[in-house]
N, C-alpha and C positions, 0 to 999 in steps of 0.2 A: 457215857452219858451224852456226848455230843451226837446229835441226830439231825438228819435232814430228810424230808420227804416232799416230793412234788407230785401233784395229781392234776392231770389235764382232764377236766370234766366238761370240755366243750366251750362254746362261746358264752361269755358271761363276765361277771366282775372278777377282778384280781384280789385275792385275799391272802394276807401275810400274817402268820402267827409266830410269835417269838416267845420262847421259854428260856429259863436260865439267864434272865436279864442281868442279874448281879448276885454275888454271893453264891450260895449253894442251892438256889431256887430250882435249878433244873431237875433235881431229884424228884420234886413234887410235880412239876409241870409235865415231865416226860410221861408219867403214868397216865395222864389224861390225853396227851397227844397220841399215844400209842393205841388208845381205845377208840379213836375216831374211825368210823366206818364210812365206806363210800355212800351208803344210804343216808348218811347224815348231811350230805353236801348238796348245795344248789349246783346249777351249771356254773362253769367258770374255771379259773386257774387258781390252784391252792398251793401255797408254800408254807412248810412247817420247819422251823428251826428251833433246836433246843441246844443250849450251849453248856460247856463244862464250867466248873466252879471258877469264879474270878473274885478278886477283891471286891468287897461291897462298897459301892459308891452310889449314893442316891441319884435317881434319874432327875430329880428336881435341881441338881447342881450342874453347872456348866462343865465341871471336871469330868462328869461321866461321859459326855460326848466327845471328850478329848482323849479318853482311854481307848485301848485297842479294840475292845468289844463294842464300845459306844460308837466308834467310827465305822466299824463293820456294819452295825445296825443302820446307821445313817446311809451307808452305801447301798444297802439292800432296799431301803425306802426309796432312795433316789433312782435306783435302777428299775425297780418293779412298779413304782408308782401305784401302790395298792388302793383299791376302792374301799377295802375293809382292812384295818390294821388293829391287831389284838395282841396285847402283852399278857402273858400268863405268869403272874407273880405268886409268891406265897409270903405269909407273914407269921410272926410268932404270936400265937393266940394270947399270950400274956399282954400283948400290946393292943388288944382289941379296943378297949375304951379310949386309949390315947389316939389311935388312928382315926377314930370316928368322932372325936371331940372337936368343937370349934376352936379349941386352944391351938390346934394344928394350924388353922388359918391365921390366928393372931401371931403365932411364932414364925411362920414361914411364908405366909401369903398364899398358901395352897389350901384349898378347901379340904375338909375331912373326907375320908372314904365313906361311901354310902352303904348302909346295911341292907343286903338283899334278902336276908333271912338265913337261919342255920349257920351263922358265923361266916357267910360268904360276903365279901366286900367288892364294891365296884366303883369305878371312876372313869374319867377321861384319861388321856395319857399326859405326860409332862408338858406343861405349857411351853417349854423350851423347843419342843418339836411340833406340838399341835398347831401353832400359829406360823411356823416357818417351813415345815416339811409337807404339810397337807393342805388341801383346799377345804372349804367349809362343807363340801359334799362328802368328804371321806368319813366313813364310820370308824371312830377311834375309841377303843375300849381297853381298860385295864381290869382284869379279873384277879381277885385275890382269894386263895384257899389257904387255910392254916398249914404251915410247913409240916409235912408228915414226920420228918426226923425229930421234930420238937414236941410231938404229941405223945408225951409220956402219960402213963396211967393217972398220975396225980393231977396233971393239967386237964386231961379229959374229964375227970371227975369234978374238978373245981369249976370248970366253965360249962359243964353239962353238954359237952360236945357229942353230937350224933353223927358218926361218919357217913352212914347211909343217907341221912337227910341232907347233909352237906354236899355229898356227891350229886344227889338229884338236883339240888338248887344250882350248883356250879355248872354241871353238864347241861342243865336246861337252858341257861343263858348262852353257853358255848354253842350248843346246837342251834339256837336261834340265829346266832351270827353265821354259823356254817351254812344254814339252810336259806337265809334271806337272799333273794335274787337281786335286791336293790336296796338303797337307803330308805326309800319310802316304805317298802315292805317291813324293814327292820323297825322303823319308827312306829308303824302301826302295831306290830306284834309286841314290842316291849311296852308300849303305852297300855295295851290291853292287859298284860300280865303283871306289870309293875308300875302302875300309875303313880303311887306316892313317891317312889324312887325317881321316876322321871321328873316329877315336879320339883323335887329337891335338886336334882342334877341341873335343871334349867336355872334355878336360883343360884347355885354355885358357879355355873359357867358364866353368868353375867358378871359375877364379881371378878373373875380372872380374864375372860376372853372378850367381854363386852357383848354386844348384840350381833357382831359379825360371825361369830363361831358358835355352833350348837353344842350341847352338852355331850355329844358322842359323834 
């Protein structure tokens, strides 16, 4: 499952993509990383990492960035200084309502994940690194797809999960990140296609980051 790919696509932004951030999420993220085609890319430098299974530690906890994998990711960020940083996560579909409820903010101080449609969730990255490892100009996104290994037939039926629709929604946003030549271009594109989610992300970002950092 451990996977690395580097693509030199000429002069342009540096884009870093991380899958397998914790637990066994790499099983799901690798399937999407491997489907990325050169035609999906803007100009620039692209780095794709997908890691093997590790103990699950939440990225909103300081302990994560003290773990072996957490420190490795910090080293990559510090070395590459990406203009776009994207974490490809997955989640248990049974937790859909909990992850998107304001109770998450009340319990942890972290806003809920935002519903993009078709059970795809999106947010910024952990505040522990958003405000310390990146500038305000860095595009930072977390994308969440239901974990493939947990999508049993009964769960699919209970939640009305549509695999094809979910893949289209997830890969649509991923492709937007891959293709955007600049932060301004990304902001314009995501605002056109997902205006309600952008407005909600701005509201949530102000709660956590204040006015100095944008929602992505």
